[in-house]
PDB file of N, CA, C and O in Angstrom:
ATOM      1  N   MET A   1     123.708  83.492  56.503  1.00  0.00           N
ATOM      2  CA  MET A   1     123.511  84.845  57.024  1.00  0.00           C
ATOM      3  C   MET A   1     122.151  85.128  57.655  1.00  0.00           C
ATOM      4  O   MET A   1     122.015  85.766  58.699  1.00  0.00           O
ATOM      5  N   GLU A   2     121.122  84.585  56.913  1.00  0.00           N
ATOM      6  CA  GLU A   2     119.782  84.729  57.457  1.00  0.00           C
ATOM      7  C   GLU A   2     119.580  84.092  58.818  1.00  0.00           C
ATOM      8  O   GLU A   2     118.834  84.597  59.657  1.00  0.00           O
ATOM      9  N   HIS A   3     120.211  83.052  59.005  1.00  0.00           N
ATOM     10  CA  HIS A   3     120.156  82.383  60.311  1.00  0.00           C
ATOM     11  C   HIS A   3     120.785  83.208  61.484  1.00  0.00           C
ATOM     12  O   HIS A   3     120.211  83.308  62.568  1.00  0.00           O
ATOM     13  N   ASP A   4     121.940  83.770  61.228  1.00  0.00           N
ATOM     14  CA  ASP A   4     122.515  84.702  62.098  1.00  0.00           C
ATOM     15  C   ASP A   4     121.725  85.869  62.401  1.00  0.00           C
ATOM     16  O   ASP A   4     121.680  86.266  63.566  1.00  0.00           O
ATOM     17  N   LEU A   5     121.060  86.498  61.430  1.00  0.00           N
ATOM     18  CA  LEU A   5     120.236  87.558  61.709  1.00  0.00           C
ATOM     19  C   LEU A   5     118.938  87.253  62.721  1.00  0.00           C
ATOM     20  O   LEU A   5     118.480  88.028  63.561  1.00  0.00           O
ATOM     21  N   SER A   6     118.562  86.155  62.459  1.00  0.00           N
ATOM     22  CA  SER A   6     117.238  85.948  63.231  1.00  0.00           C
ATOM     23  C   SER A   6     117.771  85.406  64.686  1.00  0.00           C
ATOM     24  O   SER A   6     117.027  85.472  65.664  1.00  0.00           O
ATOM     25  N   ASP A   7     118.952  84.925  64.770  1.00  0.00           N
ATOM     26  CA  ASP A   7     119.489  84.661  66.122  1.00  0.00           C
ATOM     27  C   ASP A   7     119.587  85.968  66.844  1.00  0.00           C
ATOM     28  O   ASP A   7     119.138  86.130  67.979  1.00  0.00           O
ATOM     29  N   ARG A   8     120.212  86.931  66.117  1.00  0.00           N
ATOM     30  CA  ARG A   8     120.354  88.270  66.724  1.00  0.00           C
ATOM     31  C   ARG A   8     119.009  88.939  67.108  1.00  0.00           C
ATOM     32  O   ARG A   8     118.909  89.573  68.158  1.00  0.00           O
ATOM     33  N   ARG A   9     118.037  88.797  66.295  1.00  0.00           N
ATOM     34  CA  ARG A   9     116.743  89.385  66.562  1.00  0.00           C
ATOM     35  C   ARG A   9     116.202  88.747  67.868  1.00  0.00           C
ATOM     36  O   ARG A   9     115.692  89.413  68.769  1.00  0.00           O
ATOM     37  N   PHE A  10     116.359  87.355  67.897  1.00  0.00           N
ATOM     38  CA  PHE A  10     115.793  86.597  68.998  1.00  0.00           C
ATOM     39  C   PHE A  10     116.380  87.018  70.309  1.00  0.00           C
ATOM     40  O   PHE A  10     115.703  87.097  71.334  1.00  0.00           O
ATOM     41  N   ASP A  11     117.791  87.314  70.241  1.00  0.00           N
ATOM     42  CA  ASP A  11     118.564  87.920  71.385  1.00  0.00           C
ATOM     43  C   ASP A  11     118.004  89.227  71.886  1.00  0.00           C
ATOM     44  O   ASP A  11     117.716  89.431  73.065  1.00  0.00           O
ATOM     45  N   LEU A  12     117.867  90.119  70.880  1.00  0.00           N
ATOM     46  CA  LEU A  12     117.329  91.360  71.247  1.00  0.00           C
ATOM     47  C   LEU A  12     115.833  91.405  71.781  1.00  0.00           C
ATOM     48  O   LEU A  12     115.467  92.238  72.611  1.00  0.00           O
ATOM     49  N   ILE A  13     115.067  90.515  71.277  1.00  0.00           N
ATOM     50  CA  ILE A  13     113.820  90.326  71.847  1.00  0.00           C
ATOM     51  C   ILE A  13     113.823  89.868  73.298  1.00  0.00           C
ATOM     52  O   ILE A  13     113.083  90.342  74.160  1.00  0.00           O
ATOM     53  N   LEU A  14     114.777  88.846  73.507  1.00  0.00           N
ATOM     54  CA  LEU A  14     114.846  88.215  74.936  1.00  0.00           C
ATOM     55  C   LEU A  14     115.336  89.426  75.740  1.00  0.00           C
ATOM     56  O   LEU A  14     114.757  89.554  76.818  1.00  0.00           O
ATOM     57  N   GLU A  15     116.210  90.283  75.477  1.00  0.00           N
ATOM     58  CA  GLU A  15     116.699  91.378  76.193  1.00  0.00           C
ATOM     59  C   GLU A  15     115.636  92.333  76.566  1.00  0.00           C
ATOM     60  O   GLU A  15     115.533  92.742  77.722  1.00  0.00           O
ATOM     61  N   ARG A  16     114.828  92.706  75.596  1.00  0.00           N
ATOM     62  CA  ARG A  16     113.675  93.456  75.835  1.00  0.00           C
ATOM     63  C   ARG A  16     112.654  92.881  76.776  1.00  0.00           C
ATOM     64  O   ARG A  16     112.110  93.522  77.675  1.00  0.00           O
ATOM     65  N   LEU A  17     112.449  91.674  76.506  1.00  0.00           N
ATOM     66  CA  LEU A  17     111.401  91.037  77.530  1.00  0.00           C
ATOM     67  C   LEU A  17     112.064  90.879  78.928  1.00  0.00           C
ATOM     68  O   LEU A  17     111.312  90.750  79.894  1.00  0.00           O
ATOM     69  N   ASP A  18     113.342  90.880  79.106  1.00  0.00           N
ATOM     70  CA  ASP A  18     113.891  90.836  80.410  1.00  0.00           C
ATOM     71  C   ASP A  18     113.710  92.238  81.091  1.00  0.00           C
ATOM     72  O   ASP A  18     113.303  92.380  82.245  1.00  0.00           O
ATOM     73  N   ARG A  19     114.059  93.255  80.243  1.00  0.00           N
ATOM     74  CA  ARG A  19     113.698  94.657  80.858  1.00  0.00           C
ATOM     75  C   ARG A  19     112.271  94.895  81.212  1.00  0.00           C
ATOM     76  O   ARG A  19     111.893  95.497  82.217  1.00  0.00           O
ATOM     77  N   ILE A  20     111.580  94.411  80.374  1.00  0.00           N
ATOM     78  CA  ILE A  20     110.056  94.573  80.712  1.00  0.00           C
ATOM     79  C   ILE A  20     109.513  93.825  81.870  1.00  0.00           C
ATOM     80  O   ILE A  20     108.555  94.224  82.532  1.00  0.00           O
ATOM     81  N   ALA A  21     110.253  92.571  82.120  1.00  0.00           N
ATOM     82  CA  ALA A  21     109.980  91.878  83.318  1.00  0.00           C
ATOM     83  C   ALA A  21     110.552  92.526  84.510  1.00  0.00           C
ATOM     84  O   ALA A  21     109.929  92.585  85.570  1.00  0.00           O
ATOM     85  N   ASP A  22     111.713  93.004  84.351  1.00  0.00           N
ATOM     86  CA  ASP A  22     112.208  93.789  85.513  1.00  0.00           C
ATOM     87  C   ASP A  22     111.304  95.101  85.872  1.00  0.00           C
ATOM     88  O   ASP A  22     111.111  95.442  87.039  1.00  0.00           O
ATOM     89  N   GLU A  23     110.798  95.762  84.809  1.00  0.00           N
ATOM     90  CA  GLU A  23     109.952  97.030  85.265  1.00  0.00           C
ATOM     91  C   GLU A  23     108.612  96.595  85.793  1.00  0.00           C
ATOM     92  O   GLU A  23     108.041  97.332  86.597  1.00  0.00           O
ATOM     93  N   LEU A  24     107.989  95.322  85.367  1.00  0.00           N
ATOM     94  CA  LEU A  24     106.823  94.952  85.945  1.00  0.00           C
ATOM     95  C   LEU A  24     107.189  94.421  87.484  1.00  0.00           C
ATOM     96  O   LEU A  24     106.373  94.571  88.393  1.00  0.00           O
ATOM     97  N   ALA A  25     108.285  93.886  87.666  1.00  0.00           N
ATOM     98  CA  ALA A  25     108.549  93.431  89.115  1.00  0.00           C
ATOM     99  C   ALA A  25     108.678  94.783  89.954  1.00  0.00           C
ATOM    100  O   ALA A  25     108.199  94.780  91.088  1.00  0.00           O
ATOM    101  N   LYS A  26     109.262  95.876  89.497  1.00  0.00           N
ATOM    102  CA  LYS A  26     109.323  96.993  90.115  1.00  0.00           C
ATOM    103  C   LYS A  26     107.987  97.603  90.392  1.00  0.00           C
ATOM    104  O   LYS A  26     107.682  98.042  91.501  1.00  0.00           O
ATOM    105  N   THR A  27     107.258  97.616  89.424  1.00  0.00           N
ATOM    106  CA  THR A  27     105.840  98.289  89.594  1.00  0.00           C
ATOM    107  C   THR A  27     105.035  97.451  90.506  1.00  0.00           C
ATOM    108  O   THR A  27     104.295  98.002  91.321  1.00  0.00           O
ATOM    109  N   ASN A  28     105.124  96.092  90.434  1.00  0.00           N
ATOM    110  CA  ASN A  28     104.358  95.316  91.308  1.00  0.00           C
ATOM    111  C   ASN A  28     104.890  95.478  92.773  1.00  0.00           C
ATOM    112  O   ASN A  28     104.063  95.344  93.674  1.00  0.00           O
ATOM    113  N   LYS A  29     106.083  95.731  93.068  1.00  0.00           N
ATOM    114  CA  LYS A  29     106.566  95.925  94.394  1.00  0.00           C
ATOM    115  C   LYS A  29     106.077  97.405  94.881  1.00  0.00           C
ATOM    116  O   LYS A  29     105.737  97.563  96.054  1.00  0.00           O
ATOM    117  N   ARG A  30     106.055  98.374  94.042  1.00  0.00           N
ATOM    118  CA  ARG A  30     105.558  99.747  94.435  1.00  0.00           C
ATOM    119  C   ARG A  30     103.860  99.489  94.745  1.00  0.00           C
ATOM    120  O   ARG A  30     103.290  99.982  95.719  1.00  0.00           O
ATOM    121  N   LEU A  31     103.300  98.767  93.891  1.00  0.00           N
ATOM    122  CA  LEU A  31     101.841  98.599  94.304  1.00  0.00           C
ATOM    123  C   LEU A  31     101.648  97.896  95.493  1.00  0.00           C
ATOM    124  O   LEU A  31     100.702  98.231  96.206  1.00  0.00           O
ATOM    125  N   ASP A  32     102.339  97.027  95.815  1.00  0.00           N
ATOM    126  CA  ASP A  32     102.277  96.246  97.122  1.00  0.00           C
ATOM    127  C   ASP A  32     102.550  97.236  98.202  1.00  0.00           C
ATOM    128  O   ASP A  32     101.759  97.302  99.143  1.00  0.00           O
ATOM    129  N   ASN A  33     103.585  98.005  98.156  1.00  0.00           N
ATOM    130  CA  ASN A  33     103.862  99.003  99.138  1.00  0.00           C
ATOM    131  C   ASN A  33     102.755 100.056  99.304  1.00  0.00           C
ATOM    132  O   ASN A  33     102.552 100.576 100.401  1.00  0.00           O
ATOM    133  N   ASP A  34     102.055 100.363  98.235  1.00  0.00           N
ATOM    134  CA  ASP A  34     100.961 101.294  98.288  1.00  0.00           C
ATOM    135  C   ASP A  34      99.948 100.644  99.009  1.00  0.00           C
ATOM    136  O   ASP A  34      99.416 101.318  99.891  1.00  0.00           O
ATOM    137  N   GLU A  35      99.567  99.529  98.851  1.00  0.00           N
ATOM    138  CA  GLU A  35      98.492  98.648  99.484  1.00  0.00           C
ATOM    139  C   GLU A  35      98.790  98.551 100.891  1.00  0.00           C
ATOM    140  O   GLU A  35      97.863  98.694 101.688  1.00  0.00           O
ATOM    141  N   ASN A  36      99.996  98.321 101.318  1.00  0.00           N
ATOM    142  CA  ASN A  36     100.359  98.349 102.645  1.00  0.00           C
ATOM    143  C   ASN A  36     100.262  99.593 103.327  1.00  0.00           C
ATOM    144  O   ASN A  36      99.928  99.659 104.510  1.00  0.00           O
ATOM    145  N   PHE A  37     100.580 100.719 102.529  1.00  0.00           N
ATOM    146  CA  PHE A  37     100.498 102.153 103.173  1.00  0.00           C
ATOM    147  C   PHE A  37      98.878 102.384 103.384  1.00  0.00           C
ATOM    148  O   PHE A  37      98.447 103.017 104.347  1.00  0.00           O
ATOM    149  N   LEU A  38      98.268 101.964 102.659  1.00  0.00           N
ATOM    150  CA  LEU A  38      96.681 102.205 102.692  1.00  0.00           C
ATOM    151  C   LEU A  38      96.123 101.481 103.880  1.00  0.00           C
ATOM    152  O   LEU A  38      95.309 102.059 104.600  1.00  0.00           O
ATOM    153  N   ARG A  39      96.532 100.174 104.149  1.00  0.00           N
ATOM    154  CA  ARG A  39      96.119  99.462 105.130  1.00  0.00           C
ATOM    155  C   ARG A  39      96.586 100.025 106.402  1.00  0.00           C
ATOM    156  O   ARG A  39      95.833  99.988 107.375  1.00  0.00           O
ATOM    157  N   LEU A  40      97.886 100.600 106.498  1.00  0.00           N
ATOM    158  CA  LEU A  40      98.361 101.237 107.592  1.00  0.00           C
ATOM    159  C   LEU A  40      97.580 102.406 108.019  1.00  0.00           C
ATOM    160  O   LEU A  40      97.228 102.580 109.186  1.00  0.00           O
ATOM    161  N   THR A  41      97.299 103.258 106.979  1.00  0.00           N
ATOM    162  CA  THR A  41      96.515 104.476 107.337  1.00  0.00           C
ATOM    163  C   THR A  41      95.087 104.177 107.824  1.00  0.00           C
ATOM    164  O   THR A  41      94.524 104.948 108.601  1.00  0.00           O
ATOM    165  N   LYS A  42      94.521 103.091 107.380  1.00  0.00           N
ATOM    166  CA  LYS A  42      93.150 102.793 107.824  1.00  0.00           C
ATOM    167  C   LYS A  42      93.295 102.224 109.320  1.00  0.00           C
ATOM    168  O   LYS A  42      92.421 102.424 110.164  1.00  0.00           O
ATOM    169  N   GLU A  43      94.356 101.569 109.556  1.00  0.00           N
ATOM    170  CA  GLU A  43      94.479 101.054 111.013  1.00  0.00           C
ATOM    171  C   GLU A  43      94.692 102.211 112.008  1.00  0.00           C
ATOM    172  O   GLU A  43      94.166 102.259 113.120  1.00  0.00           O
ATOM    173  N   LEU A  44      95.672 103.308 111.396  1.00  0.00           N
ATOM    174  CA  LEU A  44      95.808 104.428 112.292  1.00  0.00           C
ATOM    175  C   LEU A  44      94.634 105.151 112.433  1.00  0.00           C
ATOM    176  O   LEU A  44      94.490 105.646 113.551  1.00  0.00           O
ATOM    177  N   ALA A  45      93.658 105.379 111.540  1.00  0.00           N
ATOM    178  CA  ALA A  45      92.471 106.088 111.679  1.00  0.00           C
ATOM    179  C   ALA A  45      91.514 105.341 112.660  1.00  0.00           C
ATOM    180  O   ALA A  45      90.760 105.995 113.382  1.00  0.00           O
ATOM    181  N   THR A  46      91.537 104.048 112.692  1.00  0.00           N
ATOM    182  CA  THR A  46      90.716 103.152 113.572  1.00  0.00           C
ATOM    183  C   THR A  46      91.267 103.294 114.884  1.00  0.00           C
ATOM    184  O   THR A  46      90.490 103.416 115.831  1.00  0.00           O
ATOM    185  N   LEU A  47      92.634 103.294 115.090  1.00  0.00           N
ATOM    186  CA  LEU A  47      93.293 103.446 116.527  1.00  0.00           C
ATOM    187  C   LEU A  47      92.981 104.954 116.987  1.00  0.00           C
ATOM    188  O   LEU A  47      92.773 105.184 118.178  1.00  0.00           O
ATOM    189  N   ASN A  48      92.954 105.899 116.103  1.00  0.00           N
ATOM    190  CA  ASN A  48      92.795 107.395 116.494  1.00  0.00           C
ATOM    191  C   ASN A  48      91.264 107.339 117.187  1.00  0.00           C
ATOM    192  O   ASN A  48      91.025 107.826 118.292  1.00  0.00           O
ATOM    193  N   GLU A  49      90.298 106.679 116.368  1.00  0.00           N
ATOM    194  CA  GLU A  49      88.927 106.810 116.792  1.00  0.00           C
ATOM    195  C   GLU A  49      88.875 106.007 118.257  1.00  0.00           C
ATOM    196  O   GLU A  49      88.327 106.537 119.223  1.00  0.00           O
ATOM    197  N   SER A  50      89.371 104.942 118.325  1.00  0.00           N
ATOM    198  CA  SER A  50      89.453 104.110 119.572  1.00  0.00           C
ATOM    199  C   SER A  50      90.111 105.006 120.818  1.00  0.00           C
ATOM    200  O   SER A  50      89.624 104.905 121.945  1.00  0.00           O
ATOM    201  N   LEU A  51      91.136 105.804 120.581  1.00  0.00           N
ATOM    202  CA  LEU A  51      91.677 106.409 121.505  1.00  0.00           C
ATOM    203  C   LEU A  51      90.813 107.672 121.877  1.00  0.00           C
ATOM    204  O   LEU A  51      90.794 108.086 123.036  1.00  0.00           O
ATOM    205  N   GLN A  52      90.204 108.185 121.014  1.00  0.00           N
ATOM    206  CA  GLN A  52      89.221 109.334 121.330  1.00  0.00           C
ATOM    207  C   GLN A  52      88.113 108.851 122.095  1.00  0.00           C
ATOM    208  O   GLN A  52      87.722 109.495 123.068  1.00  0.00           O
ATOM    209  N   ALA A  53      87.512 107.668 121.713  1.00  0.00           N
ATOM    210  CA  ALA A  53      86.347 107.147 122.489  1.00  0.00           C
ATOM    211  C   ALA A  53      86.939 106.784 123.990  1.00  0.00           C
ATOM    212  O   ALA A  53      86.249 107.106 124.957  1.00  0.00           O
ATOM    213  N   LEU A  54      88.064 106.194 124.179  1.00  0.00           N
ATOM    214  CA  LEU A  54      88.575 106.007 125.490  1.00  0.00           C
ATOM    215  C   LEU A  54      88.802 107.370 126.233  1.00  0.00           C
ATOM    216  O   LEU A  54      88.474 107.468 127.415  1.00  0.00           O
ATOM    217  N   ALA A  55      89.322 108.351 125.603  1.00  0.00           N
ATOM    218  CA  ALA A  55      89.481 109.575 126.332  1.00  0.00           C
ATOM    219  C   ALA A  55      88.173 110.148 126.755  1.00  0.00           C
ATOM    220  O   ALA A  55      88.066 110.611 127.891  1.00  0.00           O
ATOM    221  N   TYR A  56      87.173 110.153 125.928  1.00  0.00           N
ATOM    222  CA  TYR A  56      85.782 110.613 126.413  1.00  0.00           C
ATOM    223  C   TYR A  56      85.197 109.817 127.357  1.00  0.00           C
ATOM    224  O   TYR A  56      84.438 110.341 128.172  1.00  0.00           O
ATOM    225  N   ALA A  57      85.443 108.507 127.394  1.00  0.00           N
ATOM    226  CA  ALA A  57      85.052 107.638 128.363  1.00  0.00           C
ATOM    227  C   ALA A  57      85.691 107.766 129.718  1.00  0.00           C
ATOM    228  O   ALA A  57      85.049 107.506 130.736  1.00  0.00           O
ATOM    229  N   ALA A  58      86.951 108.163 129.751  1.00  0.00           N
ATOM    230  CA  ALA A  58      87.579 108.536 130.903  1.00  0.00           C
ATOM    231  C   ALA A  58      86.996 109.625 131.606  1.00  0.00           C
ATOM    232  O   ALA A  58      86.893 109.603 132.833  1.00  0.00           O
ATOM    233  N   LEU A  59      86.565 110.679 130.833  1.00  0.00           N
ATOM    234  CA  LEU A  59      85.978 111.919 131.333  1.00  0.00           C
ATOM    235  C   LEU A  59      84.609 111.729 132.075  1.00  0.00           C
ATOM    236  O   LEU A  59      84.150 112.479 132.936  1.00  0.00           O
ATOM    237  N   GLY A  60      84.066 110.623 131.597  1.00  0.00           N
ATOM    238  CA  GLY A  60      82.721 110.332 132.239  1.00  0.00           C
ATOM    239  C   GLY A  60      81.657 111.282 131.685  1.00  0.00           C
ATOM    240  O   GLY A  60      81.642 111.652 130.511  1.00  0.00           O
ATOM    241  N   GLN A  61      80.733 111.665 132.650  1.00  0.00           N
ATOM    242  CA  GLN A  61      79.776 112.641 132.238  1.00  0.00           C
ATOM    243  C   GLN A  61      80.192 114.144 132.177  1.00  0.00           C
ATOM    244  O   GLN A  61      79.455 114.991 131.673  1.00  0.00           O
ATOM    245  N   GLN A  62      81.452 114.438 132.735  1.00  0.00           N
ATOM    246  CA  GLN A  62      81.749 115.595 132.849  1.00  0.00           C
ATOM    247  C   GLN A  62      82.593 116.091 131.529  1.00  0.00           C
ATOM    248  O   GLN A  62      83.405 115.372 130.947  1.00  0.00           O
ATOM    249  N   ALA A  63      82.304 117.291 131.195  1.00  0.00           N
ATOM    250  CA  ALA A  63      82.872 117.827 129.889  1.00  0.00           C
ATOM    251  C   ALA A  63      84.290 118.240 130.331  1.00  0.00           C
ATOM    252  O   ALA A  63      84.575 118.565 131.484  1.00  0.00           O
ATOM    253  N   PRO A  64      85.194 118.190 129.240  1.00  0.00           N
ATOM    254  CA  PRO A  64      86.621 118.587 129.656  1.00  0.00           C
ATOM    255  C   PRO A  64      86.686 119.965 130.042  1.00  0.00           C
ATOM    256  O   PRO A  64      85.905 120.789 129.565  1.00  0.00           O
ATOM    257  N   GLN A  65      87.685 120.303 130.986  1.00  0.00           N
ATOM    258  CA  GLN A  65      87.932 121.753 131.406  1.00  0.00           C
ATOM    259  C   GLN A  65      89.146 122.141 130.781  1.00  0.00           C
ATOM    260  O   GLN A  65      90.195 121.533 130.987  1.00  0.00           O
ATOM    261  N   VAL A  66      89.052 123.188 129.977  1.00  0.00           N
ATOM    262  CA  VAL A  66      90.159 123.763 129.347  1.00  0.00           C
ATOM    263  C   VAL A  66      90.546 125.048 130.014  1.00  0.00           C
ATOM    264  O   VAL A  66      89.674 125.885 130.249  1.00  0.00           O
ATOM    265  N   ARG A  67      91.812 125.260 130.337  1.00  0.00           N
ATOM    266  CA  ARG A  67      92.292 126.430 130.963  1.00  0.00           C
ATOM    267  C   ARG A  67      92.875 127.286 129.820  1.00  0.00           C
ATOM    268  O   ARG A  67      93.634 126.768 129.001  1.00  0.00           O
ATOM    269  N   ARG A  68      92.552 128.513 129.756  1.00  0.00           N
ATOM    270  CA  ARG A  68      93.345 129.389 128.719  1.00  0.00           C
ATOM    271  C   ARG A  68      94.063 130.487 129.500  1.00  0.00           C
ATOM    272  O   ARG A  68      93.675 130.965 130.566  1.00  0.00           O
ATOM    273  N   ARG A  69      95.132 130.810 128.844  1.00  0.00           N
ATOM    274  CA  ARG A  69      96.043 131.834 129.373  1.00  0.00           C
ATOM    275  C   ARG A  69      95.550 133.108 129.096  1.00  0.00           C
ATOM    276  O   ARG A  69      95.063 133.365 127.995  1.00  0.00           O
ATOM    277  N   ARG A  70      95.637 133.985 130.055  1.00  0.00           N
ATOM    278  CA  ARG A  70      95.141 135.398 129.792  1.00  0.00           C
ATOM    279  C   ARG A  70      96.266 136.069 129.126  1.00  0.00           C
ATOM    280  O   ARG A  70      97.441 135.857 129.425  1.00  0.00           O
ATOM    281  N   SER A  71      95.828 136.979 128.108  1.00  0.00           N
ATOM    282  CA  SER A  71      96.948 137.537 127.416  1.00  0.00           C
ATOM    283  C   SER A  71      97.079 139.075 128.243  1.00  0.00           C
ATOM    284  O   SER A  71      96.090 139.773 128.469  1.00  0.00           O
ATOM    285  N   ALA A  72      98.207 139.379 128.565  1.00  0.00           N
ATOM    286  CA  ALA A  72      98.353 140.553 129.342  1.00  0.00           C
ATOM    287  C   ALA A  72      98.802 141.715 128.560  1.00  0.00           C
ATOM    288  O   ALA A  72      98.971 142.803 129.112  1.00  0.00           O
TER     289      ALA A  72
END
């Protein structure tokens, strides 16, 4: 009887370890996605700065001219 009880406990421990491993895998996947998202936002910020620099370079020495609508 003692042998059966320890086998049952062992099986329960294995089941718990499997659930913990599954949760760790999910957490790692989320962390990887977060890291990828952070890299993407940094790349977008760099791209935005580059596009702004190109836009100002295209303007040359002249400041941009903005037309405003007159409210009637």
